[in-house]
C-alpha positions as CSV (number, residue, x, y, z in Angstrom):
1,K,-58.8,-26.9,-5.4
2,R,-59.9,-25.3,-2.7
3,K,-57.1,-22.1,-2.3
4,K,-55.5,-22.6,0.9
5,N,-55.4,-20.0,3.8
6,R,-51.5,-19.4,4.5
7,K,-51.9,-17.6,7.9
8,E,-54.0,-20.9,9.2
9,D,-51.6,-23.1,7.6
10,L,-49.2,-21.2,10.0
11,K,-50.9,-22.0,13.0
12,M,-49.9,-24.9,15.8
13,K,-52.3,-27.0,17.2
14,F,-52.9,-26.3,20.4
15,N,-53.1,-28.7,23.4
16,E,-53.7,-26.8,26.7
17,E,-52.2,-29.5,29.0
18,E,-48.9,-29.7,26.6
19,F,-48.6,-26.6,26.5
20,L,-48.5,-25.7,30.4
21,K,-45.8,-28.1,30.5
22,T,-43.2,-26.3,28.1
23,E,-41.3,-23.6,29.2
24,L,-43.6,-20.6,28.3
25,G,-46.9,-22.3,29.5
26,S,-45.1,-22.8,33.0
27,A,-43.2,-19.3,33.3
28,M,-47.4,-18.0,32.1
29,K,-48.6,-20.2,35.3
30,E,-46.3,-18.3,37.6
31,C,-47.1,-15.3,36.1
32,I,-50.5,-15.2,36.2
33,D,-50.0,-17.0,40.3
34,N,-48.0,-13.9,40.8
35,W,-50.5,-11.6,38.9
36,E,-53.4,-13.3,41.3
37,T,-51.2,-12.9,44.5
38,Y,-50.0,-9.0,44.2
39,L,-53.8,-8.2,43.0
40,S,-54.8,-10.1,46.5
41,S,-52.4,-8.0,48.5
42,G,-52.5,-4.9,46.3
43,Y,-49.1,-4.5,45.7
44,R,-49.6,-2.5,42.5
45,D,-46.2,-2.6,41.2
46,G,-46.7,-6.1,41.3
47,V,-49.7,-5.9,39.5
48,E,-48.6,-3.6,36.4
49,R,-45.5,-5.7,35.8
50,C,-47.5,-9.0,35.4
51,Y,-49.9,-7.3,33.1
52,A,-47.3,-6.4,31.3
53,Q,-46.3,-9.9,31.1
54,W,-49.5,-11.4,30.7
55,Q,-49.5,-9.0,27.1
56,V,-47.1,-10.9,26.1
57,Y,-48.0,-14.4,26.7
58,K,-51.6,-13.1,25.2
59,L,-50.1,-12.1,22.0
60,A,-47.7,-15.0,21.6
61,I,-51.0,-17.7,22.3
62,K,-52.9,-15.8,19.7
63,Q,-49.9,-15.2,17.2
64,F,-49.1,-18.9,17.1
65,Y,-52.4,-20.8,18.1
66,G,-55.2,-18.5,16.9
67,I,-57.0,-18.2,20.2
68,E,-57.3,-15.1,22.9
69,Y,-57.7,-15.8,25.8
70,R,-58.5,-13.6,28.8
71,F,-57.1,-13.1,32.6
72,I,-60.3,-14.0,35.0
73,R,-60.9,-13.1,38.8
74,E,-64.1,-15.1,40.2
75,N,-65.7,-16.1,43.6
76,E,-63.9,-19.3,43.5
77,Y,-61.2,-19.0,40.8
78,Y,-58.8,-17.5,38.5
79,G,-57.3,-17.7,35.4
80,L,-57.6,-18.0,32.0
81,V,-60.5,-18.6,29.9
82,T,-61.3,-17.5,26.5
83,E,-65.0,-15.9,25.3
84,T,-66.6,-19.2,25.2
85,G,-65.8,-20.1,28.3
86,D,-62.9,-22.8,28.2
87,W,-59.7,-22.9,30.3
88,V,-56.4,-23.1,29.8
89,Y,-55.7,-22.8,33.5
90,K,-58.0,-22.3,36.2
91,V,-57.2,-22.6,39.9
92,K,-59.5,-22.6,43.0
93,I,-58.9,-19.3,45.3
């Protein structure tokens, strides 16, 4: 028998669509939307607060699902994406 990896056993299957409907996912989307608004308007206190909140969401997703997302702003979109280009949350600007 193959020895199971205890850490992998603890990871939950990540369904992006379902996650974004949860209380955590909804609050995370609100944080990202606010972050973009504050970045666009230059409201530094808001930017710093949203960045700190994002760090908690990022850690939670990594802990429970084993996926690391990063916030990205492009000319046409902002949102959350993995290093391989998979978006969990993408908003057209």
